[in-house]
C-alpha atoms as a printed R data frame, in Angstrom:
    type eleno elety resid chain resno       x       y       z
1   ATOM     1    CA   MET     A     1 -11.729  -0.948   5.315
2   ATOM     2    CA   SER     A     2  -8.176  -1.083   4.848
3   ATOM     3    CA   GLU     A     3  -5.575   1.580   4.292
4   ATOM     4    CA   GLU     A     4  -5.366   0.750   0.539
5   ATOM     5    CA   ASP     A     5  -9.045   1.316   0.338
6   ATOM     6    CA   VAL     A     6  -9.015   4.701   2.188
7   ATOM     7    CA   ARG     A     7  -5.959   6.022   0.207
8   ATOM     8    CA   GLY     A     8  -7.413   4.957  -3.412
9   ATOM     9    CA   GLY     A     9 -10.674   6.903  -2.241
10  ATOM    10    CA   LEU     A    10  -9.238   9.929  -1.756
11  ATOM    11    CA   ARG     A    11  -7.210   9.162  -4.926
12  ATOM    12    CA   ASP     A    12 -10.254   8.672  -6.750
13  ATOM    13    CA   ALA     A    13 -12.117  11.801  -5.287
14  ATOM    14    CA   VAL     A    14  -9.341  14.340  -5.943
15  ATOM    15    CA   ALA     A    15  -8.255  13.285  -9.602
16  ATOM    16    CA   GLU     A    16 -10.032  16.248 -10.862
17  ATOM    17    CA   GLU     A    17  -8.202  18.877  -8.484
18  ATOM    18    CA   PRO     A    18  -4.870  20.583  -9.809
19  ATOM    19    CA   PRO     A    19  -1.855  18.769  -9.307
20  ATOM    20    CA   LEU     A    20  -0.550  18.222  -5.494
21  ATOM    21    CA   ASP     A    21   2.358  19.899  -4.002
22  ATOM    22    CA   PHE     A    22   4.128  16.516  -3.685
23  ATOM    23    CA   ASP     A    23   4.948  14.039  -6.268
24  ATOM    24    CA   PRO     A    24   1.985  11.261  -6.475
25  ATOM    25    CA   ASP     A    25   4.762   8.872  -7.245
26  ATOM    26    CA   ALA     A    26   7.551   9.404  -4.548
27  ATOM    27    CA   LEU     A    27   4.474   9.062  -1.877
28  ATOM    28    CA   VAL     A    28   3.439   5.845  -3.431
29  ATOM    29    CA   ALA     A    29   7.068   4.526  -3.720
30  ATOM    30    CA   ALA     A    30   6.994   5.617   0.590
31  ATOM    31    CA   ALA     A    31   4.140   3.790   1.256
32  ATOM    32    CA   ARG     A    32   4.877   0.990  -0.486
33  ATOM    33    CA   GLN     A    33   7.931   0.670   1.625
34  ATOM    34    CA   GLN     A    34   6.245   0.516   4.815
35  ATOM    35    CA   VAL     A    35   3.331  -1.879   3.794
36  ATOM    36    CA   ARG     A    36   5.211  -5.172   2.714
37  ATOM    37    CA   ARG     A    37   8.519  -3.146   2.130
38  ATOM    38    CA   ARG     A    38   7.355  -0.302   0.474
39  ATOM    39    CA   ARG     A    39   8.507  -1.688  -2.774
40  ATOM    40    CA   ALA     A    40   6.723   0.841  -5.108
41  ATOM    41    CA   LEU     A    41   5.805  -1.751  -7.169
42  ATOM    42    CA   MET     A    42   2.782   0.989  -8.397
43  ATOM    43    CA   ALA     A    43   5.254   3.291  -9.407
44  ATOM    44    CA   ALA     A    44   3.835   3.550 -13.236
45  ATOM    45    CA   GLY     A    45   1.907   6.923 -12.075
46  ATOM    46    CA   ALA     A    46  -1.532   7.361 -10.125
47  ATOM    47    CA   ALA     A    47  -3.319   5.575 -12.197
48  ATOM    48    CA   THR     A    48  -1.673   2.104 -11.207
49  ATOM    49    CA   VAL     A    49  -3.116   2.665  -7.372
50  ATOM    50    CA   ALA     A    50  -4.888  -0.749  -7.822
51  ATOM    51    CA   VAL     A    51  -2.106  -3.036  -9.383
52  ATOM    52    CA   ALA     A    52  -0.279  -1.608  -6.255
53  ATOM    53    CA   VAL     A    53  -3.574  -3.143  -4.160
54  ATOM    54    CA   ALA     A    54  -2.772  -6.172  -6.131
55  ATOM    55    CA   ALA     A    55   0.906  -6.284  -5.547
56  ATOM    56    CA   VAL     A    56   0.459  -6.435  -1.609
57  ATOM    57    CA   ALA     A    57  -2.125  -9.234  -2.129
58  ATOM    58    CA   LEU     A    58  -0.235 -11.354  -4.748
59  ATOM    59    CA   PRO     A    59   2.596 -12.572  -2.507
60  ATOM    60    CA   VAL     A    60  -0.384 -14.000  -0.124
61  ATOM    61    CA   ALA     A    61  -2.388 -15.378  -2.825
62  ATOM    62    CA   LEU     A    62   0.288 -17.344  -4.764
63  ATOM    63    CA   GLY     A    63   2.250 -18.678  -1.205
64  ATOM    64    CA   ARG     A    64   5.244 -17.672  -2.462
65  ATOM    65    CA   GLN     A    65   7.935 -19.272   0.029
66  ATOM    66    CA   SER     A    66  10.748 -16.779   1.325
67  ATOM    67    CA   THR     A    67  14.353 -16.929  -0.111
68  ATOM    68    CA   GLN     A    68  16.376 -16.212   3.304
69  ATOM    69    CA   VAL     A    69  19.381 -17.670   2.473
70  ATOM    70    CA   GLU     A    70  23.235 -17.107   3.689
71  ATOM    71    CA   ALA     A    71  25.507 -16.142   1.664
72  ATOM    72    CA   GLY     A    72  27.725 -19.087   0.035
73  ATOM    73    CA   GLN     A    73  24.558 -21.775   0.658
74  ATOM    74    CA   ALA     A    74  25.074 -25.281  -1.826
75  ATOM    75    CA   PRO     A    75  23.291 -25.831  -4.852
76  ATOM    76    CA   THR     A    76  20.602 -28.705  -5.441
77  ATOM    77    CA   THR     A    77  22.378 -31.595  -5.898
78  ATOM    78    CA   THR     A    78  20.770 -34.858  -7.301
79  ATOM    79    CA   ILE     A    79  21.615 -38.547  -6.027
80  ATOM    80    CA   GLY     A    80  20.035 -41.219  -7.961
81  ATOM    81    CA   SER     A    81  16.706 -40.432  -8.883
82  ATOM    82    CA   THR     A    82  16.516 -38.179  -6.097
83  ATOM    83    CA   THR     A    83  16.431 -34.499  -5.712
84  ATOM    84    CA   THR     A    84  17.647 -33.068  -2.513
85  ATOM    85    CA   THR     A    85  18.267 -29.138  -1.118
86  ATOM    86    CA   PRO     A    86  19.970 -27.504   1.927
87  ATOM    87    CA   THR     A    87  17.907 -25.765   3.935
88  ATOM    88    CA   PRO     A    88  18.475 -22.224   4.097
89  ATOM    89    CA   SER     A    89  19.900 -20.718   7.193
90  ATOM    90    CA   ARG     A    90  17.864 -18.156   8.371
91  ATOM    91    CA   ILE     A    91  19.592 -14.874   8.853
92  ATOM    92    CA   GLN     A    92  19.074 -14.217  12.333
93  ATOM    93    CA   TRP     A    93  18.396 -10.531  13.118
94  ATOM    94    CA   PRO     A    94  17.342  -9.125  15.806
95  ATOM    95    CA   THR     A    95  19.471 -11.010  18.216
96  ATOM    96    CA   LYS     A    96  16.658 -10.567  21.530
97  ATOM    97    CA   ASP     A    97  13.262  -9.034  21.891
98  ATOM    98    CA   PHE     A    98  13.123  -4.973  21.166
99  ATOM    99    CA   GLN     A    99  10.419  -2.923  22.144
100 ATOM   100    CA   PRO     A   100   9.533  -0.007  20.052
101 ATOM   101    CA   ALA     A   101  11.223   2.993  20.376
102 ATOM   102    CA   GLN     A   102   9.245   6.022  20.909
103 ATOM   103    CA   TRP     A   103  10.343   8.736  18.704
104 ATOM   104    CA   PRO     A   104   8.244  12.078  18.911
105 ATOM   105    CA   THR     A   105   7.598  13.997  15.482
106 ATOM   106    CA   ASP     A   106   9.847  16.513  15.601
107 ATOM   107    CA   LYS     A   107  12.430  14.430  16.555
108 ATOM   108    CA   LEU     A   108  11.725  12.228  13.596
109 ATOM   109    CA   ARG     A   109  11.457  15.818  11.442
110 ATOM   110    CA   THR     A   110  14.946  16.899  12.816
111 ATOM   111    CA   ARG     A   111  16.503  13.538  11.950
112 ATOM   112    CA   GLY     A   112  15.095  13.565   8.220
113 ATOM   113    CA   VAL     A   113  16.207  17.052   7.737
114 ATOM   114    CA   ASP     A   114  20.064  15.967   8.960
115 ATOM   115    CA   MET     A   115  19.668  13.036   6.468
116 ATOM   116    CA   ALA     A   116  19.035  14.527   3.749
117 ATOM   117    CA   ALA     A   117  21.642  17.175   4.187
118 ATOM   118    CA   HIS     A   118  24.095  14.363   4.960
119 ATOM   119    CA   LEU     A   119  23.054  12.787   1.818
120 ATOM   120    CA   ARG     A   120  23.353  15.601  -0.353
121 ATOM   121    CA   GLU     A   121  27.038  16.162   0.953
122 ATOM   122    CA   VAL     A   122  28.386  12.808   0.963
123 ATOM   123    CA   LEU     A   123  26.457  11.603  -2.549
124 ATOM   124    CA   PRO     A   124  28.659  13.173  -5.418
125 ATOM   125    CA   ALA     A   125  31.982  11.200  -3.558
126 ATOM   126    CA   VAL     A   126  29.950   7.754  -3.098
127 ATOM   127    CA   LEU     A   127  28.054   8.127  -6.937
128 ATOM   128    CA   PRO     A   128  30.920   9.987  -9.179
129 ATOM   129    CA   ASN     A   129  29.376   9.117 -12.432
130 ATOM   130    CA   ALA     A   130  26.009  10.347 -11.303
131 ATOM   131    CA   SER     A   131  24.599  14.001 -11.704
132 ATOM   132    CA   GLU     A   132  21.501  16.203 -11.382
133 ATOM   133    CA   ILE     A   133  21.137  14.781  -8.204
134 ATOM   134    CA   GLU     A   134  18.183  15.542  -6.122
135 ATOM   135    CA   VAL     A   135  17.563  14.703  -2.593
136 ATOM   136    CA   THR     A   136  13.885  15.270  -1.568
137 ATOM   137    CA   GLU     A   137  12.512  15.732   1.980
138 ATOM   138    CA   PHE     A   138  12.613  12.996   4.139
139 ATOM   139    CA   GLY     A   139   8.951  12.005   5.362
140 ATOM   140    CA   GLY     A   140   6.817   8.981   6.057
141 ATOM   141    CA   GLU     A   141   3.408   8.297   3.984
142 ATOM   142    CA   ALA     A   142   4.331  11.340   1.906
143 ATOM   143    CA   THR     A   143   7.385  13.765   2.039
144 ATOM   144    CA   GLY     A   144   7.915  15.684   4.713
145 ATOM   145    CA   GLN     A   145   4.921  14.229   6.542
146 ATOM   146    CA   TYR     A   146   5.285  13.060  10.138
147 ATOM   147    CA   TYR     A   147   3.074  11.272  12.496
148 ATOM   148    CA   GLU     A   148   2.505  10.221  16.477
149 ATOM   149    CA   GLY     A   149   3.967   6.768  16.268
150 ATOM   150    CA   GLN     A   150   5.699   6.650  13.923
151 ATOM   151    CA   THR     A   151   8.674   4.043  13.207
152 ATOM   152    CA   ASN     A   152  10.276   4.844  10.692
153 ATOM   153    CA   VAL     A   153  11.657   7.245   8.112
154 ATOM   154    CA   ASN     A   154  12.358   7.658   4.649
155 ATOM   155    CA   GLY     A   155  13.453  10.193   1.178
156 ATOM   156    CA   THR     A   156  14.674   9.660  -2.471
157 ATOM   157    CA   VAL     A   157  17.509  10.491  -4.215
158 ATOM   158    CA   ASN     A   158  17.195  11.318  -7.984
159 ATOM   159    CA   PHE     A   159  19.846  11.499 -10.324
160 ATOM   160    CA   THR     A   160  21.405  10.925 -13.817
161 ATOM   161    CA   VAL     A   161  23.869   8.438 -15.204
162 ATOM   162    CA   ASP     A   162  24.294   8.715 -18.894
163 ATOM   163    CA   GLY     A   163  21.764  10.560 -19.743
164 ATOM   164    CA   VAL     A   164  18.995   8.475 -18.141
165 ATOM   165    CA   ARG     A   165  17.294   8.915 -14.916
166 ATOM   166    CA   TYR     A   166  17.215   6.871 -11.813
167 ATOM   167    CA   SER     A   167  16.260   6.733  -8.295
168 ATOM   168    CA   ILE     A   168  17.524   5.868  -4.650
169 ATOM   169    CA   VAL     A   169  14.925   5.287  -1.393
170 ATOM   170    CA   VAL     A   170  16.924   5.846   2.065
171 ATOM   171    CA   GLN     A   171  14.590   4.287   4.961
172 ATOM   172    CA   ALA     A   172  15.384   4.126   8.333
173 ATOM   173    CA   TRP     A   173  13.542   2.319  11.460
174 ATOM   174    CA   VAL     A   174  13.926   3.625  14.879
175 ATOM   175    CA   PRO     A   175  15.315   0.691  17.432
176 ATOM   176    CA   GLY     A   176  12.525  -2.234  17.467
177 ATOM   177    CA   GLY     A   177  10.625  -0.775  14.621
178 ATOM   178    CA   ALA     A   178  11.036  -3.636  12.520
179 ATOM   179    CA   ASN     A   179  11.704  -6.413  14.227
180 ATOM   180    CA   ASP     A   180  10.220  -8.767  10.882
181 ATOM   181    CA   LEU     A   181  11.957  -6.889   8.131
182 ATOM   182    CA   VAL     A   182  14.056  -9.809   7.674
183 ATOM   183    CA   ASP     A   183  10.581 -12.169   6.771
184 ATOM   184    CA   THR     A   184   8.882  -9.310   5.067
185 ATOM   185    CA   ALA     A   185  12.240  -8.287   3.085
186 ATOM   186    CA   CYS     A   186  13.354 -12.076   1.971
187 ATOM   187    CA   SER     A   187   9.716 -12.372   0.652
188 ATOM   188    CA   GLU     A   188   9.869 -10.448  -2.359
189 ATOM   189    CA   GLY     A   189  13.028 -11.674  -4.134
190 ATOM   190    CA   SER     A   190  16.359 -13.116  -3.433
191 ATOM   191    CA   CYS     A   191  17.444 -12.621  -0.089
192 ATOM   192    CA   GLN     A   192  21.450 -12.989   0.876
193 ATOM   193    CA   LYS     A   193  23.974 -12.412   3.893
194 ATOM   194    CA   ILE     A   194  26.715 -10.595   2.588
195 ATOM   195    CA   GLY     A   195  28.320  -9.776   5.790
196 ATOM   196    CA   GLU     A   196  28.624  -7.688   9.155
197 ATOM   197    CA   GLN     A   197  29.782  -4.477  10.469
198 ATOM   198    CA   ASP     A   198  29.654  -2.945  13.456
199 ATOM   199    CA   GLY     A   199  28.152  -5.867  14.900
200 ATOM   200    CA   GLY     A   200  25.380  -5.613  12.777
201 ATOM   201    CA   VAL     A   201  23.780  -7.713  10.088
202 ATOM   202    CA   LEU     A   202  24.666  -6.709   6.225
203 ATOM   203    CA   MET     A   203  21.421  -8.342   3.901
204 ATOM   204    CA   ALA     A   204  21.167  -7.486  -0.010
205 ATOM   205    CA   VAL     A   205  18.059  -8.312  -1.487
206 ATOM   206    CA   ASP     A   206  17.388  -8.079  -5.367
207 ATOM   207    CA   GLN     A   207  13.946  -7.752  -6.784
208 ATOM   208    CA   ASP     A   208  12.505  -8.196  -9.968
209 ATOM   209    CA   LEU     A   209   9.279  -6.127 -10.056
210 ATOM   210    CA   GLY     A   210   7.620  -8.554 -13.222
211 ATOM   211    CA   GLY     A   211   4.587  -6.656 -14.575
212 ATOM   212    CA   PHE     A   212   4.187  -4.064 -12.076
213 ATOM   213    CA   VAL     A   213   6.731  -1.963 -13.486
214 ATOM   214    CA   ALA     A   214   7.848  -3.558 -16.690
215 ATOM   215    CA   ASP     A   215  11.572  -4.643 -16.630
216 ATOM   216    CA   GLY     A   216  11.271  -2.795 -13.081
217 ATOM   217    CA   LYS     A   217  14.629  -4.114 -10.868
218 ATOM   218    CA   ILE     A   218  15.401  -2.862  -7.347
219 ATOM   219    CA   SER     A   219  18.835  -3.481  -5.801
220 ATOM   220    CA   SER     A   220  19.030  -3.347  -1.545
221 ATOM   221    CA   VAL     A   221  21.525  -3.499   1.186
222 ATOM   222    CA   TYR     A   222  20.130  -3.349   4.399
223 ATOM   223    CA   HIS     A   223  22.346  -2.505   7.764
224 ATOM   224    CA   LEU     A   224  20.371  -4.820  10.540
225 ATOM   225    CA   ARG     A   225  22.212  -3.162  13.570
226 ATOM   226    CA   HIS     A   226  22.629  -4.127  16.914
227 ATOM   227    CA   ASP     A   227  20.656  -1.856  18.598
228 ATOM   228    CA   GLY     A   228  17.598  -3.349  16.668
229 ATOM   229    CA   GLY     A   229  17.460  -0.049  14.331
230 ATOM   230    CA   ALA     A   230  17.731  -0.605  10.470
231 ATOM   231    CA   VAL     A   231  18.274   1.313   7.540
232 ATOM   232    CA   GLU     A   232  17.821   0.320   4.048
233 ATOM   233    CA   VAL     A   233  18.839   1.742   0.402
234 ATOM   234    CA   ALA     A   234  17.222   0.431  -2.415
235 ATOM   235    CA   ALA     A   235  18.205   1.723  -6.419
236 ATOM   236    CA   TYR     A   236  15.916   1.647  -9.026
237 ATOM   237    CA   ASN     A   237  16.909   1.225 -12.635
238 ATOM   238    CA   TYR     A   238  14.135   3.964 -13.452
239 ATOM   239    CA   GLU     A   239  13.320   7.263 -11.635
240 ATOM   240    CA   LEU     A   240  10.215   6.815  -9.380
241 ATOM   241    CA   ALA     A   241   9.352  10.796 -10.115
242 ATOM   242    CA   GLY     A   242   7.877  11.595 -13.104
243 ATOM   243    CA   GLY     A   243   5.427  10.073 -15.640
244 ATOM   244    CA   PRO     A   244   5.933   6.761 -18.140
245 ATOM   245    CA   LYS     A   245   8.950   4.497 -16.494
246 ATOM   246    CA   VAL     A   246  12.286   4.594 -18.362
247 ATOM   247    CA   THR     A   247  13.516   1.120 -17.390
248 ATOM   248    CA   THR     A   248  17.492   0.377 -17.975
249 ATOM   249    CA   ALA     A   249  19.312  -3.603 -18.387
250 ATOM   250    CA   THR     A   250  21.423  -3.128 -15.255
251 ATOM   251    CA   ILE     A   251  21.069  -0.419 -11.739
252 ATOM   252    CA   PRO     A   252  24.261   1.998 -11.944
253 ATOM   253    CA   VAL     A   253  24.833   1.307  -8.175
254 ATOM   254    CA   SER     A   254  26.556  -1.454  -6.884
255 ATOM   255    CA   VAL     A   255  26.905  -3.023  -3.622
256 ATOM   256    CA   GLU     A   256  29.418  -1.915  -2.595
257 ATOM   257    CA   GLN     A   257  27.994   2.141  -3.352
258 ATOM   258    CA   LEU     A   258  24.697   0.877  -1.498
259 ATOM   259    CA   ARG     A   259  26.654  -1.199   1.390
260 ATOM   260    CA   SER     A   260  28.599   2.496   1.938
261 ATOM   261    CA   LEU     A   261  25.634   4.268   2.380
262 ATOM   262    CA   ALA     A   262  23.719   1.486   4.573
263 ATOM   263    CA   THR     A   263  26.302   1.874   6.952
264 ATOM   264    CA   ASP     A   264  26.732   5.043   7.200
265 ATOM   265    CA   PRO     A   265  26.896   5.805  10.899
266 ATOM   266    CA   GLU     A   266  25.300   9.637   9.917
267 ATOM   267    CA   LEU     A   267  22.171   7.714   8.371
268 ATOM   268    CA   GLY     A   268  19.414   5.852  10.761
269 ATOM   269    CA   LEU     A   269  17.303   6.442  13.689
């Protein structure tokens, strides 16, 4: 039985219970980011767990190809009747083999508390057009929950721009905890190296969620750090919490704003 089967069974078992003390949408989003990048494709509500399972399986079933490319890659060209496409240069990270660092749960929890507090302090300056900024407690599979052997933590930021609610998910991995991150991240959307900072690679990924969340989009920036750790900051064109999703044509968070957060030395493990 898979992890998704277990979670689906538990969800069905408590379907008639009173409301939970945490936001199921935020939980689902966090879980999705830990399995195939936790992309929160099933963030349309509790009834979408079956869709989430399909979201994990669909890329494999369709044999979707990775779209990892370097910035400035030459376009496809046609010479006579022959079409040639340059071979994309794979983003090289990590630069060596890293064994996952072992962080006890109390250390992860402390870092989660510190990162949430830091976000509350810096977000008004990073997102000057945003209001009603809410930073959730960091955790693992669920908000505020940690387990032995955990290699990453994540938290959600919900905010308002021009009367519409949006979300950002911040996720950090311990050194060596995400050695396959380039492959998994780039398999789900357009992927591009956008530079380097502090000895680490910067990577941007844009993803269209298609039918999983109608007109849903995610824009992410990763800081793939020189010590083997990583930080992702992902902005959504809707709010993860709540019921039906209200999406907008654009995400009111720029790549530079995402980059500012992803490279913040106060965010990371």
